[in-house]
N, C-alpha and C positions, 0 to 999 in steps of 0.2 A: 504494500500500500504506500502511495506517495504521501509525503508530509504536507500538512496544511500551511505550515510556516517554514521558513528556511531552516534546514537541519544543521547547517554549519555556520558558526559565527564568522569565520573567514577561511582562507585556503590552508592556513597552518593547522587549524582544528580539523579540517577535512583530511589533511595529511596524517595527522595523528590517528584518526579513526581508521583510515585506510591501512596504515601501518599495522594496526592490531589485526586486521583481516589477513594481512600478508605475513604475519609473524611465523608461519610455518616454514618460510624460506630463510629465516634469520640465521646468520653465521656461516652460510655457504661461501666457500672461497671463490667459486666460479660465478658469482653474482655481480651484475652491474645494473645500476638504476640510471635510466635516461629520461630526463625531464624535458618536456616540450616548453621551450622558452617563448615569451616570458611568463605567461599566465600560470603554468603548472609547476614552476620551480619551487615555490613555497610548499606545495604538496609533496613534490618529489624529494625535497630535502628532509622532510620529516620521515618519509618512507626509508630513505637511504640510511638515516641515523639509526632507526630501529633495526633494520636488517643488517647493519654493520657492513654496508656495501659502498663502494665508490659511487659518486654521483657525476654523471656526464650530462651534456646538454645538446639538444638538437633544436634548431630553429626551423619552424614550418610556417609559411605565410599563405594566406588565402589569395586567390586570384580574383580580384574585384574589378569588374568592368566599370570604367569611369562613367559617371552619369548620375542622374537624380535617384535611380532605383538601387544603385550600389549592389548589383547582383554578383554573387560569387559563382564562378564557373569551375572551380577546382582549387588545388593547392600545390605548392612546390616547396621542396626542402632546400636547405643550405647547400646540399650536394647536387642540386639540380634535378632531383627525382620529382616527376609530376604525376598528379592524379587529376584527370580532367573529366568533367561531366559532359561526355560527348553528346548525348541526346539533348542536353540543355543548350550546348553550343550550336547544335543543328537547328533547334527551334528558334534561337535568337538570330540565326543566319549570320553568325560571326565568322569572318574569314579565318582560315587556319593560321595565316601569318599573324593575325592580330592576337590570337590566343598564344601563339608561340612567343611573340614579342613581349606580351605581358608577363609570361612565365619567366623569360630571360631577365627582365627587370627585377621581378620579385625574388628570383633565385640569387641574383647578385646582391640585393639588399639583405637577404637572409644570411648569405655567406659573410658579408661584412659585419653584421650584428654578432654572429657566432664567433668570428675572429676576435672581436672586441671583448666578448664575454670570456673567452678562453685566456686572454692575456698572454698570447703567444704559446700556450701549451697545446700539445697535439691531442687529437682525439684518443679516447680510451680504446684499447684493443678489445673487440667483441668476439673474435674468433673462438669458437668452442665454448662460449660463455652463455649463461642464462641471463637474458636481458629483459628487464622489467621497464617497459615504456610507461611513463606516468603522465596522465592528462588531468586537467582540473574538472572535466566533465562537460566542457563547453566547446571543445574542438568539433569541427564538422566531420562527417564521414570521409570526405576527401582528404582532410588534413591528417586523420589517423591512418588512412590507407597509404598516403605518401610517406609518413613516418615509418610505418612498418616496412615498406618497400626499401627505404633508405637503410634501415637497420639490417634487413635481410641480406643486402649486398656485402655486409661485413662479416658474414658467415658465422652467426651465433649458433649455439647448439639448440636453444629453445627461445621463443619469444613470448612474453606475457604482456598484456595490456591491462594496466591497473588504473582505475579511475573512481572517484567518489560516486559518480553517476554515469551510466552508459545507456544509450538508447538501445532497446531490444533488437531492433533491426541491424544496427551497427555491430552489436555483439555477435549476432548470428553470422553476419557476413565475415567478420574477422575469424571466427571459429572455423568456418569452412576453408579459410586460408591457412589453417594450422596454427593460429594465434590463440593462446590460452588467455582467458579474460577473468578478471576479478573486479567486482564493484560493490559498493554499499547499497546503491539503488539502481535497479534496472527500469528505465523509463520506457513507456510505450511509444513515445514520439521523440523526435530529435529537437531538443529545446535550444537551438543555436542562439546565442546572445541573451539567454535568459538567466544571467548571473544572479539577479535578485531573487529568483525562485529558489536558489540553492544556498546563497550566501547572504547573511545579514549585512556583512560588509563586502560588497562585490567589487571594490576597487582593485584594479590591476596593480601588481608591483611595478615600481619604477625600474629603469635600467640600473641605477645605482644599487637598489635593493636586491635585484637579481644577481648582480655581480658580487655583492657582499655575501649573499647566501651561498653562492658557488664557492667563494673563497673560504668561508667557514667550513664547508663540507670537505674541501681539499685539506684544510688544516687537520681535520679529524682523521682522514684516511692516510694522508702523507704529510705529517707535521713538519718533517725536515725539508720538504720541497716548497711549502706554501710561503708566499710573500706576506708580510705584516698587513693586517686588515687596514691599518691607518693609511697605508699608501693608496687605498681605493676610495678614500673619502673625497 
């Protein structure tokens, strides 16, 4: 049953609740948590801490067609992996070159954002690892599909998608692709952009907050490598 009031005060609380659900994975040496930036990093950080796993980051951006309607036709990752709603593109009679041009721009922006968040550090190795992709419950189907496809290219042993809330249709679609899913609430519809439905405080984390959260996670997992947090202020 869905809640009548927002079940989470904020994304950190959602992360703590989700971490308890995922505690069966705690302590595994082959585990890596990948948070979708920026929105899901507060959630993912709580999960990574409880599971005693390193936290990595992946930036996925929606492909929004410019105009008053602001229609999303898909998503693209920082690595250039695209998930396009081809039937929607056809109905809009959008030229293929236009969709490709938009994807190239957003992919470049995502790559730059991820580079800044990493502070020069390389991506975590995901080969033969159990990878838990963490969302905040508000990413679209295309964003999650693009994230999964990006992670799959890095040869993980298993892929999990963990989220405070997950639309039932998306969960089923991901499971048919071999992705294991865990969520606190399985919604019957895809509530894109409905942050106030789930969070009393729906505000997105700022870039500085995301970067600081990632740095704190690095200090926990590799304290000898992490730069002082004061440098990020």
